[in-house]
C-alpha positions as CSV (number, residue, x, y, z in Angstrom):
1,X,4.0,-4.9,-27.4
2,X,1.8,-6.4,-30.1
3,X,1.9,-10.2,-30.0
4,X,3.1,-10.2,-26.3
5,X,1.4,-12.5,-23.9
6,X,-0.2,-10.8,-20.9
7,X,-0.9,-12.9,-17.7
8,X,-4.0,-12.1,-15.7
9,X,-4.4,-13.5,-12.2
10,X,-8.1,-13.6,-11.3
11,X,-8.8,-12.4,-7.7
12,X,-12.5,-12.2,-7.7
13,X,-13.2,-15.2,-5.6
14,X,-11.1,-13.7,-2.9
15,X,-10.7,-9.9,-3.3
16,X,-13.9,-9.6,-5.0
17,X,-16.0,-11.4,-2.4
18,X,-14.1,-10.4,0.8
19,X,-15.8,-7.0,1.4
20,X,-19.3,-8.2,0.8
21,X,-21.8,-8.2,3.7
22,X,-22.8,-11.8,3.3
23,X,-20.8,-14.9,2.6
24,X,-21.1,-16.7,-0.7
25,X,-21.8,-20.4,-0.1
26,X,-19.0,-22.9,-0.8
27,X,-20.7,-24.6,-3.7
28,X,-21.3,-21.2,-5.4
29,X,-17.7,-20.2,-4.9
30,X,-16.6,-23.4,-6.4
31,X,-19.0,-23.1,-9.4
32,X,-17.7,-19.6,-10.1
33,X,-14.2,-20.8,-10.0
34,X,-15.1,-23.6,-12.4
35,X,-16.7,-21.1,-14.8
36,X,-13.6,-18.8,-14.6
37,X,-11.4,-21.8,-15.4
38,X,-13.6,-22.8,-18.3
39,X,-13.2,-19.3,-19.7
40,X,-9.4,-19.7,-19.8
41,X,-8.2,-18.2,-16.6
42,X,-5.4,-20.4,-15.3
43,X,-4.5,-18.6,-12.0
44,X,-7.2,-17.8,-9.6
45,X,-7.0,-16.4,-6.0
46,X,-9.7,-18.5,-4.3
47,X,-9.6,-17.5,-0.7
48,X,-7.8,-16.0,2.3
49,X,-6.7,-17.5,5.6
50,X,-7.0,-14.5,7.9
51,X,-9.0,-14.1,11.2
52,X,-12.6,-15.1,10.5
53,X,-14.0,-12.4,12.9
54,X,-12.3,-9.7,10.7
55,X,-13.2,-11.0,7.3
56,X,-16.1,-13.4,7.9
57,X,-16.9,-13.7,4.2
58,X,-13.7,-15.7,3.8
59,X,-14.5,-18.1,6.6
60,X,-15.3,-21.0,4.2
61,X,-12.0,-20.8,2.4
62,X,-10.8,-24.2,3.9
63,X,-13.9,-25.8,2.4
64,X,-13.3,-24.1,-0.9
65,X,-9.7,-25.3,-1.1
66,X,-10.7,-28.8,-0.2
67,X,-13.4,-29.0,-2.9
68,X,-11.3,-27.2,-5.5
69,X,-8.8,-30.0,-5.7
70,X,-10.6,-31.7,-8.5
71,X,-10.7,-28.6,-10.7
72,X,-8.4,-28.4,-13.7
73,X,-6.5,-25.2,-12.8
74,X,-2.8,-24.3,-13.0
75,X,-2.5,-22.3,-9.8
76,X,-5.1,-21.7,-7.1
77,X,-3.7,-18.9,-4.9
78,X,-4.3,-18.5,-1.1
79,X,-4.0,-15.1,0.5
80,X,-2.0,-15.4,3.8
81,X,-0.9,-12.8,6.4
82,X,1.6,-14.8,8.4
83,X,3.0,-18.3,9.1
84,X,-0.2,-19.4,10.9
85,X,-2.2,-18.5,7.8
86,X,0.3,-20.3,5.6
87,X,0.0,-23.5,7.7
88,X,-3.9,-23.3,7.6
89,X,-3.8,-23.0,3.8
90,X,-1.4,-25.7,3.3
91,X,-3.3,-28.1,5.5
92,X,-6.4,-27.8,3.2
93,X,-4.4,-28.4,0.0
94,X,-3.2,-24.8,-1.1
95,X,0.0,-25.1,-3.1
96,X,0.4,-21.4,-4.2
97,X,0.5,-18.5,-1.6
98,X,0.2,-14.7,-1.7
99,X,1.5,-12.8,1.3
100,X,0.5,-9.1,1.9
101,X,2.5,-6.2,3.4
102,X,2.2,-2.5,3.0
103,X,4.1,0.7,2.4
104,X,2.1,2.3,5.3
105,X,2.5,1.7,9.0
106,X,-1.1,2.6,9.7
107,X,-2.5,0.5,7.0
108,X,-0.2,-2.4,7.9
109,X,-1.6,-2.4,11.4
110,X,-5.2,-2.2,10.3
111,X,-4.9,-4.8,7.5
112,X,-2.3,-7.3,8.8
113,X,-2.3,-6.5,12.5
114,X,1.5,-5.9,12.6
115,X,4.1,-3.3,11.7
116,X,5.8,-3.2,8.3
117,X,8.9,-4.8,9.9
118,X,6.8,-7.5,11.4
119,X,5.2,-8.2,8.1
120,X,8.6,-8.6,6.5
121,X,9.6,-11.1,9.2
122,X,6.5,-13.0,8.5
123,X,7.3,-13.2,4.8
124,X,10.9,-14.5,5.4
125,X,9.4,-17.1,7.8
126,X,6.9,-18.3,5.1
127,X,9.6,-18.3,2.4
128,X,11.8,-20.6,4.5
129,X,9.1,-23.2,5.0
130,X,7.3,-22.9,1.7
131,X,10.1,-24.6,-0.2
132,X,9.6,-24.3,-4.0
133,X,5.8,-23.4,-3.7
134,X,5.0,-20.2,-5.6
135,X,4.9,-17.2,-3.3
136,X,3.6,-13.7,-4.4
137,X,4.2,-10.6,-2.3
138,X,1.5,-8.0,-2.3
139,X,2.7,-4.6,-1.5
140,X,-0.4,-2.4,-0.6
141,X,-0.8,1.4,-0.9
142,X,2.0,1.9,-3.5
143,X,0.3,5.0,-4.7
144,X,-1.0,6.5,-1.5
145,X,-2.6,5.5,1.7
146,X,-6.1,6.3,2.9
147,X,-4.7,7.0,6.4
148,X,-1.2,8.5,5.8
149,X,-1.9,9.9,2.2
150,X,1.4,10.3,0.4
151,X,3.8,7.4,0.0
152,X,7.2,8.1,-1.4
153,X,8.5,6.2,-4.4
154,X,11.7,5.5,-2.5
155,X,9.6,3.6,0.2
156,X,8.1,1.4,-2.4
157,X,11.3,0.5,-4.1
158,X,13.0,-0.2,-0.8
159,X,10.3,-2.6,0.3
160,X,10.2,-4.2,-3.1
161,X,13.9,-4.7,-2.9
162,X,13.6,-6.4,0.4
163,X,10.8,-8.7,-0.8
164,X,12.9,-9.6,-3.8
165,X,15.9,-10.3,-1.8
166,X,13.8,-12.4,0.6
167,X,12.7,-14.7,-2.2
168,X,9.4,-13.3,-3.6
169,X,8.6,-14.9,-6.9
170,X,6.8,-11.8,-7.8
171,X,5.9,-8.5,-6.2
172,X,2.3,-7.2,-6.7
173,X,2.4,-3.4,-6.8
174,X,-1.1,-2.5,-5.4
175,X,-3.2,0.6,-5.9
176,X,-5.3,-0.2,-2.9
177,X,-7.7,2.7,-3.0
178,X,-7.6,3.4,-6.7
179,X,-5.9,6.8,-6.7
180,X,-3.1,6.0,-9.0
181,X,-2.8,8.0,-12.3
182,X,-1.2,6.8,-15.6
183,X,1.7,9.2,-14.9
184,X,2.3,7.8,-11.4
185,X,2.2,4.3,-12.7
186,X,4.8,5.0,-15.4
187,X,7.1,6.7,-12.8
188,X,6.8,4.0,-10.2
189,X,7.3,1.1,-12.6
190,X,10.3,2.8,-14.2
191,X,11.8,3.3,-10.7
192,X,11.0,-0.2,-9.6
193,X,12.5,-1.7,-12.9
194,X,15.9,-0.4,-11.8
195,X,15.9,-2.4,-8.6
196,X,13.7,-5.5,-9.3
197,X,13.4,-7.5,-12.6
198,X,10.3,-6.1,-14.4
199,X,9.1,-9.6,-15.3
200,X,8.7,-10.1,-11.5
201,X,6.4,-7.2,-11.1
202,X,2.6,-7.3,-11.3
203,X,0.0,-4.6,-11.0
204,X,-3.2,-4.7,-8.9
205,X,-5.5,-1.9,-9.6
206,X,-8.8,-0.5,-8.4
207,X,-11.1,1.6,-10.4
208,X,-12.3,4.0,-7.8
209,X,-11.9,7.1,-10.0
210,X,-12.4,5.4,-13.3
211,X,-8.6,5.5,-14.2
212,X,-7.7,1.9,-13.7
213,X,-7.7,0.9,-17.4
214,X,-5.5,3.9,-18.4
215,X,-3.2,3.0,-15.5
216,X,-3.1,-0.6,-16.9
217,X,-2.2,0.7,-20.3
218,X,0.6,2.7,-18.7
219,X,1.9,-0.3,-16.9
220,X,1.8,-2.3,-20.1
221,X,3.7,0.4,-21.9
222,X,6.3,0.5,-19.1
223,X,6.9,-3.2,-19.6
224,X,4.6,-4.9,-17.0
225,X,3.0,-8.2,-18.4
226,X,1.2,-9.4,-15.3
227,X,-2.0,-8.0,-13.9
228,X,-4.7,-8.8,-11.3
229,X,-8.3,-8.5,-12.3
230,X,-11.6,-9.3,-10.7
231,X,-14.4,-10.7,-12.9
232,X,-17.2,-8.1,-13.3
233,X,-15.2,-5.5,-11.3
234,X,-16.4,-7.0,-8.1
235,X,-14.6,-6.2,-4.9
236,X,-12.6,-3.8,-2.7
237,X,-10.7,-3.8,0.5
238,X,-12.6,-3.8,3.8
239,X,-9.6,-2.0,5.6
240,X,-9.2,0.7,2.9
241,X,-12.0,3.4,2.9
242,X,-12.9,4.4,-0.6
243,X,-11.8,1.3,-2.4
244,X,-15.0,0.1,-4.1
245,X,-13.8,-2.3,-6.8
246,X,-11.0,-3.9,-8.5
247,X,-10.4,-3.4,-12.3
248,X,-12.6,-5.8,-14.1
249,X,-11.0,-8.8,-15.7
250,X,-13.2,-8.5,-18.8
251,X,-12.2,-4.8,-19.4
252,X,-8.5,-5.8,-19.0
253,X,-8.9,-8.4,-21.6
254,X,-10.6,-6.0,-24.0
255,X,-7.9,-3.4,-23.4
256,X,-4.8,-5.8,-23.9
257,X,-6.4,-7.5,-27.0
258,X,-6.9,-4.0,-28.6
259,X,-3.2,-3.6,-28.1
260,X,-2.5,-6.7,-29.9
261,X,-1.6,-8.8,-26.8
262,X,-2.8,-12.3,-26.1
263,X,-4.4,-13.1,-22.8
264,X,-5.6,-16.6,-23.5
265,X,-9.0,-15.9,-22.3
266,X,-12.5,-16.4,-23.9
267,X,-14.0,-13.0,-23.4
268,X,-17.6,-14.0,-24.2
269,X,-17.5,-16.9,-21.9
270,X,-16.0,-14.7,-19.2
271,X,-18.8,-12.2,-19.6
272,X,-21.4,-15.0,-19.4
273,X,-19.8,-16.1,-16.1
274,X,-20.1,-12.6,-14.6
275,X,-23.7,-12.3,-15.7
276,X,-24.3,-15.6,-13.9
277,X,-22.6,-14.1,-10.8
278,X,-24.9,-11.1,-11.0
279,X,-27.9,-13.4,-10.7
280,X,-26.4,-15.2,-7.8
281,X,-25.6,-12.1,-5.7
282,X,-28.6,-10.1,-7.0
283,X,-26.8,-7.0,-8.2
284,X,-25.3,-5.5,-11.4
285,X,-21.5,-5.5,-11.6
286,X,-19.7,-2.5,-12.9
287,X,-17.5,-4.0,-15.6
288,X,-17.8,-1.9,-18.8
289,X,-18.0,-5.1,-20.8
290,X,-21.1,-6.1,-18.8
291,X,-22.7,-2.8,-19.2
292,X,-22.3,-3.1,-23.0
293,X,-23.6,-6.6,-23.0
294,X,-26.7,-5.7,-21.0
295,X,-27.3,-2.6,-23.1
296,X,-27.7,-0.4,-20.0
297,X,-28.4,3.3,-20.9
298,X,-25.5,5.7,-20.4
299,X,-25.1,7.3,-17.0
300,X,-26.9,10.7,-16.6
301,X,-24.6,13.7,-16.5
302,X,-27.2,15.5,-14.2
303,X,-28.2,18.1,-16.9
């Protein structure tokens, strides 16, 4: 493990912003992406191409992708639900795409507006027209659903196999509401590794119950070397009750570097960027690294 490279895909400019009440202006989204790139993040999920009435904070994603063409960045990911979303994203310059599906029928209907089977059809349609463009496949609710509760490991492995067979470049195993435990991560990654190459798996964690970093450690120990993070710990899913924030990119970097891994990210510059964002949005972000930098007093235990 020591000396290994760990890839972090920054999802803050999409997943971090999508559930906020107000839209961040295009020039501020671009400036944030520029700062994240300067800190060493080479892959950033910058926006989504979904119905604007359902996720109004992402309504300026076209403008973001148009303006982002001048940035020095390896991959600027666009989140898409279907072929129409893919076509919208491609029209404004997107070259890397992330499709989302779910392990839960109820969540699939609420999040994507279609069944699981319909989502799989959409993925295959996109793969056919995307050519050699990178295509991630998010699989939501892999550790449980806010509507249907338990999700069987066999369900996750079956859908992951389908996505792999359909041409997914990677499959993002998502703890949509932050209910995963380290033991559950170990068990699921072990099961998935028997049906999908582990180098094509990525983990997307939420820190709802404060276990995301331990879950990331479990994923690392199980062989995963790709993780999503949101700078500052900003974000959550508007269609998943109880999903406040993604695991903070800063805290992932701190964890992985303590394990002797290389993320290629300037942690101090990343923290500076998140502190800048705090000033822009007018609120403190929950990343432990930011709390340490600000010198906030420890939380009261109520005694």
